[in-house]
C-alpha positions in Angstrom: 0.0 0.0 0.0 1.4 3.4 -1.0 1.9 6.2 1.5 -0.8 8.3 -0.1 -3.3 5.5 0.1 -2.4 5.0 3.8 -3.2 8.6 4.5 -6.5 8.6 2.6 -7.8 5.4 4.2 -9.3 6.9 7.4 -11.0 9.6 5.3 -12.9 7.1 3.1 -15.9 6.3 5.5 -16.9 10.0 6.0 -16.3 10.7 2.3 -18.8 7.9 1.4 -21.5 9.4 3.6 -20.7 12.9 2.3 -21.1 11.7 -1.3 -24.4 10.1 -0.4 -25.6 13.3 1.2 -24.6 15.3 -1.9 -26.1 12.9 -4.4 -29.5 13.1 -2.7 -29.5 16.9 -3.1 -27.6 17.2 -6.4 -30.6 18.6 -8.2 -31.0 21.5 -5.9 -27.5 22.4 -5.1 -27.8 25.9 -6.6 -27.2 28.3 -3.7 -28.0 29.0 -0.1 -31.7 28.8 0.6 -32.5 28.6 -3.1 -35.7 26.6 -2.6 -39.3 27.2 -3.7 -42.0 27.3 -1.1 -43.7 24.2 -2.5 -40.6 22.1 -1.7 -41.5 22.3 2.0 -39.4 22.9 5.1 -37.9 19.5 5.3 -36.7 19.5 1.6 -35.4 23.1 2.1 -33.3 21.9 5.1 -31.9 19.0 3.1 -31.0 21.3 0.1 -29.4 23.9 2.4 -27.3 21.2 4.1 -26.2 19.7 0.8 -25.2 23.1 -0.6 -23.2 24.1 2.4 -21.4 20.7 2.7 -20.4 21.0 -1.0 -19.0 24.5 -0.4 -17.2 23.4 2.8 -15.7 20.5 0.9 -14.4 22.8 -1.8 -12.8 25.1 0.8 -11.2 22.1 2.5 -9.7 21.0 -0.8 -8.4 24.6 -1.5 -7.0 24.7 2.1 -5.2 21.4 1.4 -3.6 22.7 -1.9 -2.7 26.0 -0.3 -1.0 24.4 2.7 0.9 21.8 0.6 2.3 24.5 -1.6 3.1 27.1 1.1 5.0 24.8 3.5 8.1 24.4 1.3 8.2 28.2 1.0 7.7 29.0 4.7 10.2 26.4 5.9 12.9 28.4 4.1 12.1 31.5 6.2 12.0 29.4 9.4 15.5 28.2 8.6 16.6 31.7 7.8 15.4 33.0 11.1 16.9 30.1 13.1 13.6 28.5 14.0 14.8 25.0 13.6 16.0 22.0 15.5 17.7 18.6 15.3 15.8 15.3 14.9 16.7 13.5 18.2 15.5 10.3 16.6 18.4 10.4 14.1 21.4 10.5 16.4 24.3 8.6 15.1 23.2 8.9 11.4 24.3 11.2 8.6 21.2 13.3 9.3 22.0 13.9 12.9 23.2 17.5 12.4 20.6 18.5 9.8 18.6 21.6 10.6 14.9 20.9 10.4 12.5 23.9 10.4 10.1 23.9 13.4 6.7 25.5 14.1 5.4 24.7 10.6 2.0 24.2 12.3 1.6 27.9 11.8 1.0 27.3 8.1 -2.0 25.0 8.3 -3.3 27.0 11.2 -3.2 30.3 9.2 -4.7 28.6 6.1 -7.4 27.0 8.3 -8.4 30.3 9.7 -8.7 31.8 6.2 -10.9 28.9 5.1 -13.0 29.1 8.3 -13.7 32.8 7.7 -15.1 32.1 4.3 -17.1 29.2 5.7 -18.5 31.4 8.4 -19.9 33.8 5.8 -22.0 31.0 4.2 -22.9 29.4 7.5 -24.0 32.6 9.2 -26.2 33.4 6.2 -28.3 30.3 6.9 -27.9 30.3 10.7 -27.7 34.0 11.9 -28.3 32.9 15.5 -25.0 30.9 15.4 -23.0 34.0 14.7 -21.8 34.4 18.3 -20.7 30.8 18.4 -18.8 31.2 15.1 -16.9 34.3 16.3 -16.1 32.7 19.7 -14.7 29.6 17.9 -12.6 31.8 15.6 -11.3 33.7 18.6 -10.4 30.6 20.7 -8.6 28.8 17.8 -6.7 32.0 16.9 -5.6 32.5 20.5 -4.3 28.9 20.8 -2.5 29.2 17.4 -0.8 32.3 18.7 0.0 30.7 22.0 1.5 27.6 20.3 3.8 29.7 18.1 5.0 31.8 21.0 5.6 28.6 23.0 7.8 27.2 20.2 9.8 30.4 20.2 9.9 31.2 23.9 9.4 27.7 25.5 6.8 28.5 28.1 7.0 26.7 31.4 4.3 23.9 31.9 2.3 26.0 34.4 1.5 28.5 31.6 0.6 25.7 29.3 -2.1 24.7 31.7 -3.4 28.2 32.5 -3.5 29.8 29.0 -5.7 27.1 27.4 -8.2 27.9 30.1 -8.2 31.5 29.1 -8.5 30.5 25.5 -11.6 28.5 26.2 -13.4 31.4 27.9 -15.0 32.8 24.7 -16.5 29.3 24.1 -17.8 29.0 27.7 -19.2 32.6 27.7 -21.4 32.0 24.7 -22.4 28.4 25.5 -26.2 28.2 25.5 -26.7 24.4 25.5 -27.8 22.1 28.2 -25.8 21.8 31.4 -27.5 18.5 32.4 -26.2 15.0 32.1 -28.0 11.7 31.9 -27.2 9.4 34.8 -26.3 5.8 33.8 -29.1 3.4 34.7 -27.1 1.4 37.3 -26.3 4.5 39.3 -29.8 6.0 39.4 -30.8 4.0 42.5 -28.0 5.8 44.4 -29.8 9.1 43.8 -33.5 8.2 44.1 -35.4 5.2 45.5 -39.2 4.7 45.5 -39.7 8.3 44.3 -37.6 9.8 47.1 -34.1 11.2 47.2 -31.5 9.0 48.9 -29.1 10.3 51.5 -26.5 10.6 48.8 -29.0 12.3 46.5 -29.8 14.9 49.1 -26.0 15.5 49.7 -25.5 16.1 45.9 -28.4 18.6 45.9 -26.1 21.0 47.8 -24.0 21.2 44.7 -26.1 20.2 41.7 -29.8 19.8 40.9 -31.2 16.2 40.8 -34.3 16.1 38.6 -36.8 14.3 40.8 -39.5 14.4 38.0 -37.2 12.1 35.9 -36.7 9.8 38.9 -33.0 10.8 39.2 -32.1 10.1 35.6 -31.1 13.7 34.9 -28.7 15.9 36.9 -28.1 19.6 36.1 -24.5 20.2 36.9 -24.7 24.0 36.4 -21.4 25.7 36.9 -19.6 22.4 37.2 -20.5 21.5 33.6 -18.8 24.7 32.5 -15.7 23.7 34.6 -15.8 20.3 32.9 -15.8 21.9 29.4 -12.9 24.2 30.4 -11.0 21.2 31.6 -11.8 19.5 28.3 -10.1 22.4 26.4 -7.0 22.1 28.6 -6.9 18.3 28.1 -7.3 18.3 24.4 -4.6 21.0 23.8 -2.1 19.1 26.0 -3.1 15.5 25.3 -1.8 15.6 21.7 1.3 17.5 22.7 2.4 14.9 25.3 1.6 11.9 23.0 4.4 12.8 20.5 8.1 12.4 19.9 8.3 10.6 16.5 7.8 11.8 13.0 4.2 12.0 11.9 2.6 11.1 15.2 1.2 14.5 16.3 -0.5 15.3 13.0 -1.4 11.6 12.3 -3.4 11.2 15.6 -5.2 14.5 15.1 -6.0 13.6 11.5 -7.5 10.3 12.5 -9.5 11.8 15.3 -10.8 14.5 12.9 -11.9 11.8 10.4 -14.0 10.1 13.1 -15.4 13.3 14.3 -16.5 14.1 10.8 -17.9 10.6 10.4 -20.0 11.1 13.5 -21.2 14.5 12.3 -22.3 13.2 8.9 -24.1 10.2 10.4 -26.1 12.6 12.6 -26.8 14.9 9.6 -27.9 11.9 7.5 -30.2 10.8 10.3 -31.6 14.4 10.5 -31.1 14.5 14.3 -32.4 17.3 16.4 -28.9 18.7 16.7 -28.4 18.8 12.9 -27.3 22.4 12.9 -24.6 21.7 15.5 -23.2 18.8 13.6 -23.2 20.8 10.4 -21.2 23.5 12.3 -18.7 20.8 13.4 -18.5 19.3 9.9 -17.8 22.7 8.4 -14.8 23.1 10.8 -13.6 19.5 10.3 -13.5 19.6 6.5 -11.1 22.5 6.5 -9.1 21.0 9.4 -8.6 17.7 7.7 -7.6 19.4 4.4 -4.8 21.4 6.0 -3.7 18.5 8.3 -3.5 16.0 5.5 -1.1 18.4 3.6 1.0 18.9 6.8 1.2 15.2 7.4 2.8 14.7 4.0 5.7 16.9 5.0 5.9 15.7 8.6 5.9 11.9 7.8 9.1 9.9 8.3 11.6 11.1 7.4 10.2 14.5 8.4 11.2 17.6 6.4 9.5 19.9 8.9 8.5 19.8 12.6 4.9 20.9 13.5 5.8 22.2 17.0 3.5 23.0 19.8 1.8 25.4 17.3 -0.1 22.6 15.6 -0.7 20.6 18.8 -2.5 23.6 20.5 -4.3 24.6 17.3 -5.6 21.0 16.8 -6.5 20.5 20.4 -8.5 23.7 20.6 -10.2 22.9 17.3 -11.5 19.6 18.8 -12.6 21.5 21.9 -14.5 24.0 19.8 -16.5 21.3 17.9 -17.0 19.2 21.0 -18.4 22.1 23.1 -20.3 24.1 20.5 -21.4 21.0 18.7 -22.7 19.6 22.0 -21.0 16.2 21.8 -18.2 16.8 24.3 -18.7 13.4 25.9 -18.6 11.6 22.5 -15.5 13.5 21.7 -13.7 11.9 24.6 -14.4 8.4 23.1 -12.0 9.4 20.3 -9.3 10.4 22.8 -8.9 6.9 24.4 -5.1 6.5 23.5 -4.5 10.1 24.7 -6.3 9.3 28.0 -4.3 6.1 28.4 -1.1 8.0 27.7 -2.0 10.7 30.3 -2.9 8.3 33.0 0.3 6.2 32.4 2.4 9.4 32.3 0.8 11.0 35.4 3.5 9.9 37.9 6.1 11.7 35.8 4.0 14.6 34.8 3.2 15.4 38.5 6.9 14.9 39.5 6.2 11.8 41.6 9.1 10.2 39.8 11.9 11.9 37.8 10.7 13.4 34.5 13.2 14.5 31.8 12.5 17.3 29.3 12.2 14.8 26.4 10.7 11.4 26.9 10.8 10.2 23.3 12.3 6.8 22.5 16.0 6.3 22.0 17.4 5.7 18.6 19.9 2.9 18.3 22.2 3.8 15.4 23.7 0.3 15.2 20.4 -1.4 14.6 18.4 1.5 13.2 15.6 0.8 15.6 13.8 2.8 18.3 14.1 1.6 21.9 12.4 2.6 25.1 14.2 5.6 26.7 15.1 5.5 30.4 15.9 7.8 33.3 17.7 6.5 36.4 17.3 2.9 35.0 13.5 3.5 34.9 11.7 3.5 31.5 10.0 6.8 30.7 6.2 6.3 31.2 4.7 7.1 27.8 2.5 5.0 25.6 5.2 5.0 22.9 7.8 3.5 25.3 5.2 1.1 26.7 4.5 -0.2 23.2 8.2 -0.7 22.6 8.5 -2.6 25.8 5.7 -4.9 24.8 6.6 -5.5 21.2 10.4 -4.8 21.2 12.5 -2.3 19.2 11.2 -1.3 15.8 11.7 1.2 13.0 10.4 4.7 13.6 8.0 4.6 10.7 6.6 1.2 11.7 6.2 2.4 15.3 4.2 5.4 14.1 2.0 3.2 11.9 1.2 0.9 14.8 0.4 3.8 17.1 -1.9 5.3 14.5 -3.5 1.9 13.9 -4.2 1.7 17.6 -5.7 5.2 17.5 -8.0 4.1 14.6 -9.0 1.0 16.5 -9.8 3.0 19.7 -11.8 5.6 17.7 -13.8 2.8 16.0 -14.5 1.2 19.4 -15.6 4.6 20.7 -18.1 4.9 17.8 -19.3 1.4 18.3 -20.0 2.1 22.0 -21.7 5.4 21.1 -24.2 3.9 18.6 -24.6 0.3 19.8 -23.9 0.0 23.6 -24.9 3.4 24.9 -28.6 2.4 25.0 -27.7 -0.4 27.4 -26.5 2.2 29.9 -28.6 5.2 29.1 -32.3 5.4 28.2 
């Protein structure tokens, strides 16, 4: 299988659904809201959705072409300004001292913002009530793109990396108008209410949240705590991709796969004409442009990488997922696509919280004699990352093969997350 085919593979399922949606509306894809009164409201909605998806797809393709052509030009300026580094995974080879331009995530980020601005014009025409959401999304993503680039240049301490994403998520939280309630899993409802009365634990919870007694404890309004959860989600997404990194292609590859599954989820909901159709259309609009620019960046960052994406791309990608999860009202589903990142965070927690020694770089060690990546160590203890754990389990391997296995694991976890969302959730929730 060629490299290009490998990249396109995760995008095929959402593209199939997208083609189905477009083919159903091909006769009326003439413009925004260009529908006669006789077609009826339902048909008008379908046509408007098809029209917008087609335009968003075109902008995503243009974003891909623009990013692919601009990266070779911008990396020259990065080298000229000394914004470059060495590939620590090439020590002991002839490429050990080669300067590789860093922070090239600024290119797809900038192109993405341009595409998004054009997308917003069309989307706001059909959904004027969403204009505040659109502007807050643009502001949050732009803020994190700026933060990521300054981090690459100035190397912010970790305490700022935790605080500033919280500030970046404030525009999203301020304009959030969705529900702050959660559905309680069926096995846990008896802990809140029994025989129509609140239990002792339920009465205790009512000091902090609101337990809906009319629903027999099946719904809990978290209020302010729900906003805190979404703020924490933004911090997690922006840093989770950043700490699950260290080999060529992994940062962009994992974000690209997550984006493909988010888009698939959006298009499934749009095809089913769910009650939250507008929210999923909003998310699909963002994901199409995001996938376009990310696919172009992945081509240049794949092994052997000619550019490094830097924290710029990691923060930009993380906040983009936060935006679609929060404003698209599927933040809990979004976490199902971050299973490898959650595993990596939990496994890394002892080092991240300084319970055991943590070096600046925890990426695998390259053995120049064998040409294979091996688990890195500090004080005779293997660094606690998912990458090193995989190398411990399966043994040393080539950097490219290691990345492919990690991305295959990402794909498998995302697929399991979707399976749980559509097939097993009804066993736990009504």
